[in-house]
C-alpha positions, 0 to 999 in steps of 0.5 A: 478489523484485525491488523496483521503485521508483515515482518518477513518474506514468509508472511508476505507470501502468506498475505499474497496467497490469502488475497489471491495474488491480487488477481481481479482486484482494484485500488479503491482508495489511497491516502498518503501523509507525513508528519510535516505541517505548517503551524498557526504562525505559518512556520514549518514543522518537519520531523526529519524522520522518514515519516511518509505513510500510505494506506491502500484499500484494495478490493477484489472479485472474490470473497474471504477476504474481498477487501483489505486495507494495507498500511505502509510506513517509512515509504521511500518511493511510490510510483502509480501510473493510472491506465489510459482513458477507456482502459480498465484498471484491474490488477491481474497479479501483484507481488509483495516481497523483501529485498535488502531488508526493505519491502517492495510491491509490483 
């Protein structure tokens, strides 16, 4: 697997074009974690840093590529609202951009 780091607006646009703006895609998996932990003596260890990371596996109904894995680090907010029962969760279009030096996705 080849990781491609997205550092600016142009690279984000290139990813969007390569993955067809996520048209006819779905989130296959999502995993969120931090560096926080409870130690053996039950004390809590918190880094104090912005250490929330999220990894998504997204598939789409097109080839080349049909699946990507995205890793977001230093996440400040996430909002996922599943579709209601009996409705699909197909992504018809998405956006990844940069505002005030921070990445966002819609």
